[in-house]
MDAnalysis code that builds the backbone (N, CA, C; Angstrom):
import MDAnalysis as mda
import numpy as np

u = mda.Universe.empty(387, n_residues=129, atom_resindex=np.repeat(np.arange(129), 3), trajectory=True)
u.add_TopologyAttr("name", ["N", "CA", "C"] * 129)
u.add_TopologyAttr("resid", np.arange(1, 130))
u.add_TopologyAttr("resname", ["MET", "SER", "GLY", "ILE", "ASP", "PRO", "VAL", "LEU", "ALA", "ARG", "ARG", "ALA", "THR", "ASP", "ALA", "VAL", "PRO", "SER", "ILE", "PRO", "ARG", "ASP", "ALA", "ASP", "GLY", "PRO", "VAL", "PHE", "ARG", "GLU", "PRO", "TRP", "GLU", "ALA", "GLN", "ALA", "PHE", "ALA", "MET", "ALA", "LEU", "ALA", "LEU", "HIS", "ALA", "ARG", "GLY", "LEU", "PHE", "THR", "TRP", "PRO", "GLU", "TRP", "ALA", "ALA", "THR", "LEU", "ALA", "GLN", "GLU", "ILE", "LYS", "ARG", "ALA", "GLN", "ALA", "ALA", "GLY", "ASP", "HIS", "ASP", "ALA", "GLY", "GLU", "THR", "TYR", "TYR", "ARG", "HIS", "TRP", "LEU", "ASN", "ALA", "LEU", "GLU", "ARG", "ILE", "VAL", "ALA", "ALA", "LYS", "GLY", "VAL", "ALA", "ASP", "ASN", "GLU", "MET", "LEU", "ALA", "ARG", "TYR", "ARG", "ASP", "ALA", "TRP", "GLY", "ARG", "ALA", "ALA", "GLU", "ARG", "THR", "PRO", "HIS", "GLY", "THR", "PRO", "ILE", "ALA", "LEU", "LYS", "PRO", "GLU", "ASP", "PHE", "THR", "ASP"])
u.atoms.positions = np.array([
    [1.113, -15.655, 3.359],
    [0.173, -14.612, 3.688],
    [-0.039, -14.555, 5.196],
    [0.968, -14.915, 5.925],
    [0.838, -14.934, 7.381],
    [0.530, -13.539, 7.906],
    [-0.326, -13.496, 8.932],
    [-0.692, -12.230, 9.531],
    [-1.844, -11.521, 8.845],
    [-2.285, -12.020, 7.723],
    [-3.393, -11.415, 6.985],
    [-4.591, -12.333, 7.094],
    [-5.706, -11.779, 7.528],
    [-6.945, -12.549, 7.665],
    [-7.356, -13.084, 6.291],
    [-7.414, -14.410, 6.116],
    [-7.724, -14.976, 4.799],
    [-9.132, -14.625, 4.310],
    [-10.083, -14.457, 5.218],
    [-11.440, -14.087, 4.805],
    [-11.443, -12.662, 4.237],
    [-10.773, -11.741, 4.941],
    [-10.687, -10.364, 4.447],
    [-9.903, -10.301, 3.137],
    [-8.840, -11.091, 3.046],
    [-8.039, -11.122, 1.820],
    [-8.868, -11.633, 0.647],
    [-9.693, -12.651, 0.873],
    [-10.541, -13.193, -0.190],
    [-11.550, -12.147, -0.646],
    [-12.155, -11.436, 0.312],
    [-13.103, -10.370, -0.051],
    [-12.426, -9.302, -0.900],
    [-11.202, -8.945, -0.534],
    [-10.467, -7.934, -1.294],
    [-10.167, -8.420, -2.702],
    [-9.693, -9.664, -2.831],
    [-9.359, -10.165, -4.166],
    [-10.606, -10.350, -5.022],
    [-11.738, -10.638, -4.391],
    [-12.997, -10.721, -5.146],
    [-13.437, -9.339, -5.624],
    [-13.220, -8.326, -4.785],
    [-13.683, -6.970, -5.093],
    [-12.726, -6.210, -6.003],
    [-11.435, -6.533, -5.944],
    [-10.421, -5.829, -6.729],
    [-9.690, -6.869, -7.573],
    [-10.215, -7.167, -8.768],
    [-9.675, -8.277, -9.556],
    [-8.228, -8.123, -10.020],
    [-7.666, -6.926, -9.954],
    [-6.286, -6.736, -10.424],
    [-5.233, -7.197, -9.424],
    [-5.627, -7.540, -8.199],
    [-4.659, -7.950, -7.180],
    [-3.915, -9.203, -7.647],
    [-2.573, -9.156, -7.667],
    [-1.817, -10.364, -8.039],
    [-2.141, -11.504, -7.071],
    [-2.445, -12.667, -7.626],
    [-2.855, -13.784, -6.777],
    [-2.521, -15.118, -7.416],
    [-2.587, -16.138, -6.585],
    [-2.528, -17.512, -7.063],
    [-3.739, -18.228, -6.465],
    [-3.742, -19.548, -6.507],
    [-4.903, -20.297, -6.009],
    [-5.152, -20.093, -4.521],
    [-4.110, -19.727, -3.779],
    [-4.244, -19.541, -2.329],
    [-4.619, -18.119, -1.922],
    [-4.567, -17.181, -2.849],
    [-4.890, -15.796, -2.519],
    [-3.838, -14.842, -3.044],
    [-3.759, -13.632, -2.458],
    [-2.804, -12.626, -2.938],
    [-1.363, -13.122, -2.820],
    [-0.534, -12.684, -3.762],
    [0.894, -13.005, -3.722],
    [1.680, -11.694, -3.686],
    [2.834, -11.741, -3.015],
    [3.646, -10.562, -2.828],
    [5.089, -10.880, -3.152],
    [5.786, -9.938, -3.781],
    [7.206, -10.109, -4.104],
    [8.093, -9.782, -2.906],
    [7.635, -8.843, -2.087],
    [8.418, -8.344, -0.962],
    [7.519, -8.215, 0.268],
    [8.089, -8.281, 1.461],
    [7.280, -8.126, 2.673],
    [6.504, -6.805, 2.730],
    [7.090, -5.715, 2.226],
    [6.400, -4.428, 2.288],
    [5.102, -4.460, 1.479],
    [5.054, -5.273, 0.423],
    [3.823, -5.367, -0.368],
    [2.705, -5.985, 0.472],
    [3.026, -7.031, 1.223],
    [2.033, -7.647, 2.113],
    [1.584, -6.658, 3.182],
    [2.514, -5.848, 3.679],
    [2.161, -4.858, 4.684],
    [1.243, -3.785, 4.102],
    [1.510, -3.360, 2.876],
    [0.644, -2.369, 2.222],
    [-0.752, -2.955, 2.001],
    [-0.795, -4.208, 1.593],
    [-2.073, -4.896, 1.408],
    [-2.827, -4.955, 2.733],
    [-2.118, -5.320, 3.801],
    [-2.736, -5.432, 5.131],
    [-3.243, -4.081, 5.620],
    [-2.521, -3.008, 5.307],
    [-2.994, -1.672, 5.700],
    [-4.328, -1.354, 5.027],
    [-4.433, -1.677, 3.745],
    [-5.690, -1.427, 3.040],
    [-6.819, -2.274, 3.629],
    [-6.531, -3.543, 3.952],
    [-7.546, -4.397, 4.575],
    [-8.022, -3.790, 5.894],
    [-7.070, -3.320, 6.713],
    [-7.416, -2.755, 8.014],
    [-8.245, -1.486, 7.868],
    [-7.876, -0.627, 6.947],
    [-8.627, 0.618, 6.749],
    [-10.022, 0.337, 6.198],
    [-10.127, -0.644, 5.314],
    [-11.440, -1.035, 4.807],
    [-12.295, -1.608, 5.932],
    [-11.703, -2.480, 6.747],
    [-12.438, -3.101, 7.857],
    [-12.942, -2.053, 8.847],
    [-12.247, -0.934, 8.949],
    [-12.661, 0.153, 9.850],
    [-13.657, 1.098, 9.175],
    [-14.006, 0.805, 7.927],
    [-15.023, 1.584, 7.242],
    [-14.529, 2.843, 6.561],
    [-13.218, 2.972, 6.366],
    [-12.701, 4.180, 5.723],
    [-13.136, 4.279, 4.267],
    [-13.227, 3.138, 3.577],
    [-13.639, 3.129, 2.171],
    [-14.286, 1.800, 1.835],
    [-15.056, 1.796, 0.764],
    [-15.641, 0.561, 0.241],
    [-14.662, -0.024, -0.779],
    [-14.832, -1.290, -1.097],
    [-13.958, -1.877, -2.113],
    [-14.172, -1.243, -3.484],
    [-15.397, -0.936, -3.899],
    [-15.524, -0.231, -5.188],
    [-14.813, 1.129, -5.188],
    [-14.879, 1.839, -4.072],
    [-14.185, 3.117, -3.945],
    [-12.668, 2.908, -4.041],
    [-12.180, 1.858, -3.364],
    [-10.759, 1.534, -3.423],
    [-10.338, 1.175, -4.847],
    [-11.115, 0.315, -5.493],
    [-10.782, -0.115, -6.855],
    [-10.710, 1.074, -7.804],
    [-11.630, 2.030, -7.651],
    [-11.626, 3.221, -8.503],
    [-10.375, 4.066, -8.241],
    [-10.009, 4.236, -6.966],
    [-8.819, 5.023, -6.624],
    [-7.561, 4.351, -7.157],
    [-7.465, 3.046, -6.997],
    [-6.307, 2.303, -7.500],
    [-6.239, 2.378, -9.019],
    [-7.375, 2.222, -9.695],
    [-7.393, 2.306, -11.158],
    [-6.932, 3.682, -11.629],
    [-7.369, 4.733, -10.938],
    [-6.932, 6.089, -11.293],
    [-5.425, 6.232, -11.119],
    [-4.903, 5.671, -10.054],
    [-3.460, 5.757, -9.797],
    [-2.674, 4.998, -10.860],
    [-3.145, 3.834, -11.256],
    [-2.468, 3.054, -12.298],
    [-2.512, 3.804, -13.626],
    [-3.668, 4.368, -13.969],
    [-3.782, 5.146, -15.220],
    [-2.856, 6.349, -15.201],
    [-2.769, 7.035, -14.048],
    [-1.885, 8.192, -13.926],
    [-0.436, 7.765, -14.153],
    [-0.038, 6.657, -13.551],
    [1.330, 6.167, -13.700],
    [1.607, 5.738, -15.147],
    [0.650, 5.080, -15.773],
    [0.830, 4.669, -17.164],
    [0.958, 5.883, -18.080],
    [0.183, 6.919, -17.817],
    [0.272, 8.146, -18.613],
    [1.633, 8.813, -18.449],
    [2.273, 8.569, -17.286],
    [3.599, 9.128, -17.021],
    [4.715, 8.208, -17.529],
    [4.352, 7.083, -18.170],
    [5.346, 6.210, -18.777],
    [5.587, 4.879, -18.094],
    [4.859, 4.588, -17.034],
    [5.024, 3.304, -16.351],
    [4.330, 2.220, -17.171],
    [5.083, 1.231, -17.618],
    [4.503, 0.153, -18.426],
    [3.773, -0.873, -17.568],
    [3.954, -0.823, -16.254],
    [3.237, -1.651, -15.279],
    [3.169, -3.123, -15.682],
    [4.334, -3.747, -15.720],
    [4.415, -5.171, -16.048],
    [4.196, -6.041, -14.810],
    [3.760, -5.446, -13.717],
    [3.481, -6.198, -12.513],
    [4.373, -5.838, -11.345],
    [5.614, -5.468, -11.631],
    [6.531, -5.180, -10.533],
    [6.247, -3.855, -9.837],
    [5.432, -3.011, -10.430],
    [5.120, -1.722, -9.808],
    [3.702, -1.681, -9.231],
    [2.986, -2.790, -9.264],
    [1.591, -2.804, -8.814],
    [1.438, -2.277, -7.396],
    [2.255, -2.763, -6.472],
    [2.090, -2.337, -5.086],
    [2.644, -0.936, -4.827],
    [3.454, -0.405, -5.715],
    [3.812, 1.018, -5.618],
    [2.567, 1.848, -5.927],
    [1.813, 1.416, -6.928],
    [0.536, 2.094, -7.238],
    [-0.422, 1.942, -6.055],
    [-0.410, 0.766, -5.451],
    [-1.259, 0.476, -4.290],
    [-0.962, 1.477, -3.168],
    [0.340, 1.672, -2.873],
    [0.729, 2.625, -1.829],
    [0.313, 4.054, -2.187],
    [0.521, 4.438, -3.433],
    [0.111, 5.778, -3.857],
    [-1.398, 5.954, -3.711],
    [-2.152, 4.918, -4.056],
    [-3.608, 4.975, -3.905],
    [-3.987, 5.066, -2.425],
    [-3.273, 4.338, -1.576],
    [-3.520, 4.407, -0.129],
    [-3.307, 5.833, 0.374],
    [-2.208, 6.444, -0.048],
    [-1.941, 7.819, 0.368],
    [-3.039, 8.760, -0.128],
    [-3.458, 8.585, -1.349],
    [-4.508, 9.451, -1.900],
    [-5.807, 9.315, -1.130],
    [-6.190, 8.084, -0.823],
    [-7.489, 7.881, -0.183],
    [-7.477, 8.345, 1.271],
    [-6.373, 8.136, 1.995],
    [-6.351, 8.614, 3.379],
    [-6.315, 10.139, 3.424],
    [-5.671, 10.761, 2.447],
    [-5.678, 12.226, 2.376],
    [-7.081, 12.729, 2.022],
    [-7.720, 12.078, 1.059],
    [-9.066, 12.492, 0.649],
    [-10.078, 12.328, 1.777],
    [-9.867, 11.331, 2.616],
    [-10.796, 11.070, 3.719],
    [-10.437, 11.868, 4.972],
    [-9.352, 12.635, 4.921],
    [-8.971, 13.467, 6.051],
    [-8.272, 12.727, 7.177],
    [-7.793, 11.524, 6.926],
    [-7.089, 10.751, 7.948],
    [-5.675, 11.294, 8.143],
    [-5.046, 11.664, 7.064],
    [-3.697, 12.235, 7.099],
    [-3.586, 13.226, 5.948],
    [-2.900, 14.330, 6.196],
    [-2.713, 15.272, 5.096],
    [-1.404, 14.962, 4.370],
    [-1.200, 15.634, 3.239],
    [-0.019, 15.359, 2.433],
    [1.274, 15.651, 3.187],
    [1.256, 16.652, 4.070],
    [2.445, 16.975, 4.860],
    [2.806, 15.817, 5.801],
    [1.808, 15.263, 6.467],
    [2.065, 14.129, 7.359],
    [2.548, 12.914, 6.581],
    [1.943, 12.659, 5.434],
    [2.363, 11.524, 4.618],
    [3.813, 11.692, 4.165],
    [4.178, 12.899, 3.758],
    [5.557, 13.161, 3.334],
    [6.521, 12.980, 4.508],
    [6.121, 13.414, 5.691],
    [6.966, 13.276, 6.886],
    [7.253, 11.793, 7.171],
    [6.220, 10.968, 7.097],
    [6.413, 9.530, 7.336],
    [7.190, 8.869, 6.202],
    [6.938, 9.284, 4.965],
    [7.675, 8.727, 3.835],
    [9.170, 9.014, 3.997],
    [9.501, 10.250, 4.373],
    [10.904, 10.616, 4.581],
    [11.508, 9.834, 5.754],
    [10.739, 9.674, 6.837],
    [11.230, 8.928, 7.996],
    [11.516, 7.478, 7.619],
    [10.616, 6.873, 6.853],
    [10.849, 5.488, 6.433],
    [12.090, 5.399, 5.551],
    [12.300, 6.402, 4.704],
    [13.497, 6.413, 3.864],
    [14.765, 6.456, 4.703],
    [14.789, 7.320, 5.725],
    [15.951, 7.397, 6.616],
    [16.139, 6.074, 7.366],
    [15.042, 5.500, 7.847],
    [15.134, 4.228, 8.581],
    [15.653, 3.119, 7.664],
    [15.203, 3.102, 6.435],
    [15.646, 2.070, 5.492],
    [17.132, 2.207, 5.180],
    [17.599, 3.448, 5.075],
    [19.019, 3.673, 4.771],
    [19.937, 3.132, 5.868],
    [19.525, 3.231, 7.119],
    [20.385, 2.786, 8.218],
    [20.188, 1.310, 8.574],
    [19.212, 0.657, 7.964],
    [18.890, -0.719, 8.316],
    [19.611, -1.695, 7.385],
    [20.354, -2.642, 7.944],
    [21.020, -3.643, 7.106],
    [20.005, -4.478, 6.315],
    [20.393, -4.872, 5.126],
    [19.528, -5.695, 4.271],
    [19.100, -6.955, 5.020],
    [17.829, -7.284, 4.908],
    [17.302, -8.487, 5.535],
    [16.832, -8.292, 6.960],
    [17.060, -7.109, 7.501],
    [16.641, -6.796, 8.866],
    [15.359, -5.973, 8.798],
    [14.392, -6.247, 9.663],
    [13.165, -5.438, 9.652],
    [13.466, -3.963, 9.918],
    [12.782, -3.106, 9.195],
    [12.940, -1.668, 9.367],
    [12.072, -1.219, 10.533],
    [12.672, -0.461, 11.432],
    [11.939, 0.073, 12.579],
    [12.137, 1.583, 12.619],
    [11.043, 2.307, 12.752],
    [11.131, 3.760, 12.882],
    [11.590, 4.139, 14.275],
    [12.441, 5.152, 14.341],
    [12.901, 5.711, 15.606],
    [12.588, 7.202, 15.593],
    [12.485, 7.819, 16.766],
    [12.174, 9.255, 16.800],
    [13.110, 10.093, 15.920],
    [14.396, 9.735, 15.894],
    [15.334, 10.521, 15.093],
    [15.074, 10.429, 13.594],
    [14.304, 9.450, 13.143],
    [13.961, 9.345, 11.728],
    [13.046, 10.482, 11.286],
    [12.419, 11.147, 12.260],
    [11.484, 12.216, 11.943],
    [12.104, 13.603, 11.968],
    [13.418, 13.695, 12.148],
    [14.082, 14.994, 12.121],
    [14.438, 15.353, 10.693],
    [14.395, 16.622, 10.411],
    [14.697, 17.065, 9.042],
    [16.145, 17.355, 8.832],
])
């Protein structure tokens, strides 16, 4: 959990009981999951949302995905987390759906050109259509 404030992480896991965890705190399958978790911690710390508000948004996203056929055996939890993050930042007016789609597409292009095991870095050309 390097790079994540353990006090903030503990508050999040106390407030959102569905977060995958072990005795030391949240656990992640991939680095991007830890980054998504850290983004939510940072936005919460800046006062964008309360943990109950976050938990409700995440629960709605999980229910929506389950209704669409996602059995959610754990491997898709942080995909729901990211979708909930996008929903809440759009609802709060931080980013609109067009901006979110632009960044999602840019990350996809950056990931395609990045060799496996190498950190993904966005470049200006990733934002061209």
